[in-house]
ZADOKE-740998 format. One line per 2 residues: number of its first residue (from 1); for each residue x, y, z of C-alpha. Coordinates in nm, 4 decimals, decimal comma. Example, Ala and Ser with C-alpha at 12.3 -4.5 7.8 and 13.67 -1.06 7.14 Angstrom:
% residues 2
1> 1,2300/-0,4500/0,7800 ~ 1,3670/-0,1060/0,7140
% end
This chain:
% residues 416
1> 1,0066/-1,5004/2,6240 ~ 1,2152/-1,2091/2,6845
3> 1,3945/-1,0011/2,4005 ~ 1,7799/-1,0357/2,4562
5> 1,8809/-0,8200/2,1489 ~ 1,7528/-0,5308/1,8887
7> 1,9997/-0,4780/1,5955 ~ 1,9440/-0,3335/1,2455
9> 2,1267/-0,2303/0,9329 ~ 2,0863/-0,0981/0,6196
11> 2,0046/-0,2851/0,3049 ~ 1,8247/-0,2176/-0,0431
13> 1,4868/-0,1200/-0,1415 ~ 1,3693/-0,2014/-0,5065
15> 1,4952/0,1789/-0,6528 ~ 1,8036/0,0988/-0,5251
17> 1,8049/0,3159/-0,2144 ~ 1,9066/0,2172/0,1510
19> 1,6325/0,1141/0,3948 ~ 1,6328/-0,0472/0,7168
21> 1,6159/-0,4278/0,8296 ~ 1,5853/-0,5037/1,2267
23> 1,6415/-0,8245/1,3639 ~ 1,4900/-0,9303/1,6982
25> 1,6229/-1,2028/1,9212 ~ 1,5461/-1,4315/2,2071
27> 1,8232/-1,6584/2,3183 ~ 1,7044/-1,9336/2,1135
29> 1,5009/-1,7552/1,7947 ~ 1,5758/-1,4655/1,5458
31> 1,3382/-1,2785/1,2981 ~ 1,3579/-0,9706/1,0803
33> 1,1729/-0,7034/0,8969 ~ 1,2623/-0,4793/0,6087
35> 1,0705/-0,1511/0,5770 ~ 0,9566/-0,0393/0,2330
37> 0,9478/0,3362/0,1082 ~ 0,6933/0,5372/-0,0665
39> 0,7801/0,7917/-0,3417 ~ 0,4191/0,9235/-0,3166
41> 0,3953/1,0446/0,0284 ~ 0,1130/1,1991/0,1891
43> 0,1625/1,5148/0,3830 ~ 0,0246/1,3273/0,6928
45> 0,2336/1,0381/0,7291 ~ 0,4507/0,9237/1,0365
47> 0,7986/1,0753/0,9340 ~ 1,0672/0,8478/0,7565
49> 1,4021/0,9365/0,8581 ~ 1,6956/1,0077/0,6342
51> 2,0091/1,1177/0,6825 ~ 2,0034/1,4047/0,4173
53> 2,3579/1,3860/0,3829 ~ 2,6464/1,3526/0,1151
55> 2,6028/0,9418/0,1266 ~ 2,3205/0,8030/-0,0984
57> 2,1961/1,1518/-0,1984 ~ 2,0580/1,2422/0,1176
59> 1,8795/0,8845/0,1185 ~ 2,0685/0,6988/0,3686
61> 1,9197/0,5764/0,6820 ~ 2,2407/0,5431/0,9151
63> 2,0405/0,7628/1,1687 ~ 1,7196/0,5294/1,1666
65> 1,9838/0,2639/1,1977 ~ 2,1540/0,3947/1,4993
67> 1,8394/0,4569/1,6382 ~ 1,7444/0,1068/1,6743
69> 2,0935/-0,0141/1,7597 ~ 2,1045/0,2522/2,0461
71> 1,7635/0,3900/2,1874 ~ 1,5442/0,1152/2,0798
73> 1,8010/-0,1859/2,1709 ~ 1,8640/-0,0524/2,5154
75> 1,4772/0,0195/2,5841 ~ 1,3812/-0,3503/2,4720
77> 1,6541/-0,5409/2,6296 ~ 1,4714/-0,7918/2,8960
79> 1,1051/-0,6718/2,7810 ~ 0,8736/-0,9340/2,7377
81> 0,7849/-1,0427/2,4000 ~ 0,4442/-0,8924/2,3582
83> 0,3146/-0,7607/2,0630 ~ 0,1071/-0,4504/2,2163
85> 0,3368/-0,4085/2,4915 ~ 0,6646/-0,3666/2,2539
87> 0,4570/-0,1442/2,0066 ~ 0,3387/0,0924/2,3038
89> 0,6901/0,0951/2,4536 ~ 0,7925/0,2185/2,1228
91> 0,5334/0,4596/2,0583 ~ 0,6375/0,6193/2,3988
93> 0,9861/0,5944/2,3456 ~ 0,9465/0,8194/2,0160
95> 0,6938/1,0586/2,1998 ~ 0,6035/1,2202/1,8905
97> 0,2420/1,2253/1,6767 ~ 0,4379/1,1216/1,3631
99> 0,7101/0,9082/1,4644 ~ 0,9713/1,1854/1,3899
101> 1,2368/1,1296/1,7044 ~ 1,3202/0,7719/1,6120
103> 1,1532/0,7878/1,2541 ~ 0,8739/0,5356/1,1668
105> 1,1053/0,3134/0,9267 ~ 1,3298/0,2448/1,2514
107> 1,0040/0,2092/1,4509 ~ 0,8218/-0,0177/1,2124
109> 1,1192/-0,2471/1,1361 ~ 1,1247/-0,3484/1,5313
111> 0,7341/-0,3975/1,5441 ~ 0,7380/-0,6069/1,2193
113> 1,0162/-0,7955/1,3383 ~ 0,8437/-0,8578/1,6681
115> 0,5734/-1,0084/1,5039 ~ 0,7175/-1,2591/1,2978
117> 0,9207/-1,3377/1,5755 ~ 0,6234/-1,4062/1,7860
119> 0,4760/-1,6248/1,5008 ~ 0,7928/-1,8328/1,4686
121> 0,8192/-1,8947/1,8451 ~ 0,4811/-2,0403/1,8614
123> 0,5528/-2,2393/1,5191 ~ 0,2525/-2,0522/1,3628
125> 0,2131/-1,8762/1,0220 ~ 0,2473/-1,5110/1,0396
127> -0,0998/-1,4807/0,9363 ~ -0,2442/-1,6844/1,2084
129> -0,0482/-1,4619/1,4634 ~ -0,1717/-1,1729/1,2941
131> -0,5338/-1,3146/1,3218 ~ -0,5162/-1,3739/1,7032
133> -0,4021/-0,9900/1,7424 ~ -0,6767/-0,8843/1,5205
135> -0,9104/-1,1158/1,7564 ~ -0,7685/-0,9538/2,0823
137> -0,8563/-0,6296/1,9354 ~ -1,1634/-0,6621/1,8040
139> -1,3177/-0,9223/1,9887 ~ -1,3813/-1,1116/1,6425
141> -1,2819/-1,4259/1,4999 ~ -1,3037/-1,4309/1,1067
143> -1,2566/-1,7068/0,8802 ~ -0,9447/-1,6848/0,6760
145> -1,0023/-1,5607/0,3640 ~ -0,7562/-1,4451/0,0311
147> -0,7608/-1,0970/-0,0332 ~ -0,8430/-0,9785/-0,4244
149> -0,5449/-0,8670/-0,6091 ~ -0,5308/-0,4872/-0,7291
151> -0,2318/-0,5008/-0,9651 ~ -0,0829/-0,1629/-1,1248
153> -0,0089/-0,2456/-1,5226 ~ 0,0531/0,0825/-1,6020
155> 0,2649/0,2944/-1,4108 ~ 0,2422/0,6881/-1,4101
157> 0,2665/0,9725/-1,1702 ~ 0,5958/0,9508/-0,9330
159> 0,6386/0,6155/-1,0380 ~ 0,7426/0,6451/-1,3858
161> 0,9040/0,8525/-1,6201 ~ 0,6361/0,9323/-1,8607
163> 0,3704/1,1835/-1,8855 ~ 0,0863/0,9983/-1,7569
165> -0,0229/1,2437/-1,4259 ~ -0,2588/0,9396/-1,2697
167> -0,0335/0,7366/-1,0973 ~ -0,1565/0,3831/-1,1336
169> -0,4043/0,1684/-1,3699 ~ -0,5048/-0,1203/-1,1859
171> -0,6855/-0,4089/-1,2780 ~ -0,9021/-0,6180/-1,0314
173> -1,0112/-0,9955/-1,0975 ~ -1,3145/-1,1167/-0,9134
175> -1,2536/-1,4970/-0,9777 ~ -1,2820/-1,7375/-0,6560
177> -0,9304/-1,8074/-0,5628 ~ -0,6268/-1,6261/-0,5536
179> -0,4421/-1,8787/-0,7873 ~ -0,6991/-1,7766/-1,0478
181> -0,6652/-1,4010/-0,9739 ~ -0,2920/-1,4322/-1,0106
183> -0,3274/-1,6315/-1,3459 ~ -0,5731/-1,3289/-1,4995
185> -0,3205/-1,0835/-1,3694 ~ -0,0412/-1,2558/-1,5050
187> -0,2042/-1,3258/-1,8501 ~ -0,3656/-0,9532/-1,8725
189> -0,0146/-0,8306/-1,7993 ~ 0,1259/-1,0225/-2,1003
191> -0,1216/-0,9631/-2,3219 ~ -0,0860/-0,5973/-2,2592
193> 0,2756/-0,6127/-2,3641 ~ 0,1431/-0,7607/-2,6809
195> -0,1326/-0,4535/-2,7166 ~ 0,1654/-0,2047/-2,6425
197> 0,3914/-0,3046/-2,8563 ~ 0,1229/-0,3070/-3,1467
199> -0,0364/-0,0012/-3,0763 ~ 0,2842/0,2038/-2,9583
201> 0,5997/0,0188/-3,0846 ~ 0,8454/-0,1152/-2,8690
203> 1,0999/0,1924/-2,8462 ~ 1,0489/0,3373/-2,4357
205> 0,7113/0,2083/-2,4121 ~ 0,7543/-0,1414/-2,2764
207> 0,9464/0,0608/-1,9772 ~ 0,8750/-0,0579/-1,6675
209> 0,7772/0,1829/-1,3403 ~ 0,8646/0,1137/-1,0036
211> 0,5819/-0,1006/-0,9511 ~ 0,6647/-0,3159/-1,2191
213> 0,3743/-0,1976/-1,4515 ~ 0,4311/-0,0639/-1,7783
215> 0,5549/0,3209/-1,8607 ~ 0,4336/0,3628/-2,1941
217> 0,4808/0,7006/-2,3526 ~ 0,1296/0,8563/-2,3495
219> -0,0470/1,1278/-2,1291 ~ -0,4097/1,0781/-2,1309
221> -0,5854/0,8514/-1,8747 ~ -0,7802/0,7361/-2,1693
223> -0,5037/0,6165/-2,3438 ~ -0,4000/0,3809/-2,0626
225> -0,7309/0,2835/-2,0104 ~ -0,7904/0,2307/-2,3516
227> -0,4837/-0,0215/-2,3377 ~ -0,6205/-0,2017/-2,0598
229> -0,9485/-0,2821/-2,2034 ~ -0,7693/-0,4291/-2,5067
231> -0,5817/-0,6431/-2,2896 ~ -0,8528/-0,7633/-2,1039
233> -1,0501/-0,8405/-2,4137 ~ -0,7785/-1,0085/-2,5945
235> -0,6785/-1,2494/-2,2807 ~ -1,0264/-1,3387/-2,2199
237> -1,0958/-1,2037/-1,8966 ~ -1,2836/-0,8793/-1,9527
239> -1,5934/-1,0585/-1,7962 ~ -1,4426/-1,1089/-1,4681
241> -1,1849/-0,8085/-1,4336 ~ -1,2846/-0,4352/-1,3660
243> -1,0263/-0,1232/-1,3808 ~ -0,9335/0,1252/-1,0790
245> -0,7316/0,3873/-1,0705 ~ -0,5078/0,5697/-0,8529
247> -0,4981/0,9310/-0,9152 ~ -0,2842/1,0512/-0,6217
249> -0,4208/1,3706/-0,6922 ~ -0,2261/1,5985/-0,4229
251> 0,0725/1,5428/-0,6898 ~ -0,0932/1,7839/-0,9461
253> -0,2967/1,9946/-0,6904 ~ -0,2087/2,3794/-0,6399
255> -0,4109/2,6324/-0,4847 ~ -0,7724/2,4734/-0,4813
257> -0,7069/2,3806/-0,8725 ~ -0,6039/2,0679/-1,0441
259> -0,3674/2,0547/-1,3153 ~ -0,4602/1,7519/-1,5663
261> -0,4292/1,6789/-1,9764 ~ -0,2835/2,0371/-1,9567
263> -0,5726/2,1940/-1,8089 ~ -0,6203/2,3542/-1,4855
265> -0,9721/2,2105/-1,3544 ~ -1,2018/2,3331/-1,0601
267> -1,3347/2,0734/-0,7863 ~ -1,6292/2,0210/-1,0125
269> -1,4939/2,0134/-1,3234 ~ -1,2457/1,7417/-1,1977
271> -1,5654/1,5625/-1,0730 ~ -1,7643/1,5469/-1,3782
273> -1,4773/1,4407/-1,5315 ~ -1,4039/1,1388/-1,2971
275> -1,7988/1,0514/-1,3526 ~ -1,7618/1,0150/-1,7404
277> -1,4477/0,8055/-1,6683 ~ -1,6546/0,6085/-1,4409
279> -1,9236/0,5902/-1,6701 ~ -1,6811/0,4794/-2,0027
281> -1,4541/0,2400/-1,8487 ~ -1,6806/0,0907/-1,5627
283> -1,4214/0,1641/-1,3008 ~ -1,4781/-0,0208/-0,9810
285> -1,2510/0,1315/-0,7875 ~ -1,0574/0,5200/-0,7465
287> -0,7971/0,5975/-0,4811 ~ -0,7242/0,9829/-0,3887
289> -0,9124/1,1879/-0,6467 ~ -0,8539/1,4611/-0,4474
291> -0,5870/1,6506/-0,2433 ~ -0,5303/1,4734/0,0745
293> -0,6754/1,8174/0,2715 ~ -0,9523/1,9186/-0,0264
295> -1,2268/1,7887/0,2224 ~ -1,5049/1,9726/0,0424
297> -1,4260/1,8050/-0,2799 ~ -1,4060/1,4277/-0,1305
299> -1,7417/1,4814/0,0469 ~ -1,9092/1,6418/-0,2832
301> -1,7965/1,3458/-0,4987 ~ -1,9379/1,0892/-0,2358
303> -2,2704/1,2636/-0,2296 ~ -2,2959/1,2620/-0,5905
305> -2,2000/0,9112/-0,6051 ~ -2,4650/0,8176/-0,3866
307> -2,7349/1,0600/-0,5701 ~ -2,6757/0,8506/-0,8502
309> -2,6771/0,5427/-0,6743 ~ -2,3150/0,3913/-0,8412
311> -2,1260/0,1370/-0,6394 ~ -1,7761/0,2667/-0,6699
313> -1,4737/0,2197/-0,4042 ~ -1,3329/0,5593/-0,3236
315> -1,0249/0,4673/-0,1573 ~ -0,8425/0,7096/0,0870
317> -0,4508/0,6728/0,0911 ~ -0,3018/1,0468/0,1252
319> -0,6134/1,1279/0,2957 ~ -0,5946/0,8873/0,5653
321> -0,2232/0,7828/0,6381 ~ -0,3494/0,4717/0,7974
323> -0,3996/0,7263/1,0729 ~ -0,7251/0,6443/1,3171
325> -0,7726/1,0206/1,3765 ~ -0,7798/1,0904/0,9921
327> -0,9939/0,7731/0,9609 ~ -1,2399/0,8820/1,2208
329> -1,2245/1,2216/1,0566 ~ -1,3312/1,0812/0,7067
331> -1,5935/0,8615/0,8315 ~ -1,7597/1,1517/1,0410
333> -1,7735/1,3815/0,7181 ~ -1,8251/1,1245/0,4527
335> -1,4924/1,1707/0,2689 ~ -1,4558/0,7893/0,1423
337> -1,5526/0,4373/0,1936 ~ -1,1952/0,2452/0,1665
339> -0,8603/0,2602/0,3450 ~ -0,5539/0,2068/0,1811
341> -0,3823/0,0093/0,4587 ~ 0,0095/0,0886/0,4604
343> 0,1800/0,0060/0,8054 ~ 0,4665/0,2294/0,7127
345> 0,2204/0,5257/0,7344 ~ 0,1748/0,5002/1,1052
347> 0,4554/0,2989/1,2454 ~ 0,3776/0,0169/1,4248
349> 0,1482/-0,2963/1,3913 ~ -0,0875/-0,2482/1,6586
351> -0,1760/0,0917/1,5138 ~ -0,2048/-0,0195/1,1695
353> -0,4620/-0,2859/1,3144 ~ -0,6552/-0,0447/1,4909
355> -0,6889/0,1950/1,1729 ~ -0,8124/-0,1126/1,0038
357> -1,0306/-0,2326/1,2754 ~ -1,2442/0,1625/1,2626
359> -1,2404/0,1289/0,8963 ~ -1,3870/-0,2076/0,8929
361> -1,6254/-0,1149/1,1692 ~ -1,7688/0,1696/0,9569
363> -1,8481/-0,0797/0,6885 ~ -1,5340/0,0209/0,4622
365> -1,3407/-0,2081/0,2543 ~ -0,9673/-0,2425/0,3778
367> -0,7023/-0,2680/0,1151 ~ -0,3364/-0,3743/0,2503
369> -0,0867/-0,1985/0,0317 ~ 0,2832/-0,2214/-0,0779
371> 0,4853/0,0683/-0,1428 ~ 0,6637/0,1771/-0,4602
373> 0,9917/0,1298/-0,3009 ~ 0,9528/-0,2106/-0,1739
375> 1,1853/-0,5334/-0,0754 ~ 1,1552/-0,9285/-0,0908
377> 1,0075/-0,8922/0,2501 ~ 0,6363/-1,0091/0,2058
379> 0,5025/-0,9426/0,5325 ~ 0,1811/-0,7806/0,3927
381> 0,0593/-1,1083/0,2280 ~ 0,0278/-1,2422/0,5690
383> -0,1222/-0,9019/0,7025 ~ -0,4154/-0,9241/0,4171
385> -0,4967/-1,2758/0,5083 ~ -0,4398/-1,2248/0,8959
387> -0,7073/-0,9335/0,8955 ~ -0,9318/-1,0610/0,6303
389> -0,8449/-0,7662/0,4018 ~ -1,0533/-0,7529/0,0805
391> -0,7952/-0,6568/-0,1341 ~ -0,4508/-0,6283/-0,1629
393> -0,2443/-0,3724/-0,3883 ~ 0,0705/-0,5552/-0,5225
395> 0,2328/-0,4252/-0,8034 ~ 0,2599/-0,5954/-1,1960
397> 0,3721/-0,9268/-1,1597 ~ 0,7266/-0,8491/-1,2594
399> 1,0352/-0,8052/-1,0421 ~ 1,1310/-0,9893/-0,7177
401> 1,0150/-0,7253/-0,4937 ~ 0,6340/-0,7755/-0,6439
403> 0,6300/-1,1615/-0,7120 ~ 0,7395/-1,2313/-0,3747
405> 0,3957/-1,1291/-0,2394 ~ 0,2262/-1,3274/-0,5158
407> 0,4105/-1,6165/-0,4325 ~ 0,3309/-1,5757/-0,0583
409> -0,0337/-1,5595/-0,1131 ~ -0,0187/-1,8384/-0,3294
411> 0,1278/-2,0677/-0,0825 ~ -0,0812/-1,9510/0,1874
413> -0,3950/-2,0165/-0,0293 ~ -0,2701/-2,3740/-0,0219
415> -0,2345/-2,3936/0,3649 ~ -0,5615/-2,2713/0,4119
% end
């Protein structure tokens, strides 16, 4: 089939800011996709095009919408509806290393809508279409499996109006079904509310951050981890649920020092601090523990973990930005062992799949992730199943843009 029409409009994300929704049509079918937006953005991410004008405090997306409705729509009219062909056309049309001409938000909205449209025409679930794309890319067929959820139950950093420097305090359940894992997340979340009430009081401490987790008025990471440990114990899930961190260290780094807990720390001091946290709280995962270009710190940390024989998932987000070049570099220098996969960091579904393949080929875990400014679009749920991701970051089980992903995965598990 040929693409007959491509058109876009602005809609709202979960922070009440404009984002872009694009529709792709053939003569008889139509599908759309909404693009999310991050608050804590990696320096090397593809460019999210904003208007920077008076409307919406500079956050309007009329330029991105116009690029879809004029430049992209004209280019794709009567183009065969084939994922790789469309994505390659979009990359060539933009012509920049970081999608800065058309905007990664404009480009990705088209790419994801095309994927959804192809799945609809073939009368197959979206994850099945993505699985077929994965097979074409890698030559491998994998049995569909459900990712483990990573749920951000306490928000800090740029995701919350509190004094927690670390951005996310996560739980990672390890039951044998997504349904049971989702139940564990919900029960721990509700128990955490009770723990916060008892330990800190209600006022302000039960406010919700950008990703649905609580944003209590605390400062030290240990305080947040202590609250989660109590909630795990009281909910009965302590033995089957691990803890994790998204540090987002680029946000508190300056001139080779890290400002944490009112102290300036060197790389070596911060590593020792992490090692203590890992030991004291039996952490299973840590994301972006160092600034995105502080490669020596990443390398030293990985070397020490290997020497101590500590099995820890070290996740690159700002470090890698779903970019195949950055991932290859990190693999070469031994900087991490897991990729956080965010399609809007790179701009097309094809490039995101290539990034995942490179990471998996190196023996890394791949974690598909939402963004802090998200929508009711649950594309990433199908993406995680379609590529056989080990985990998926979903936020807390609170608010529609987060629960949409949980609900989609619950439905997928029933289909498999």
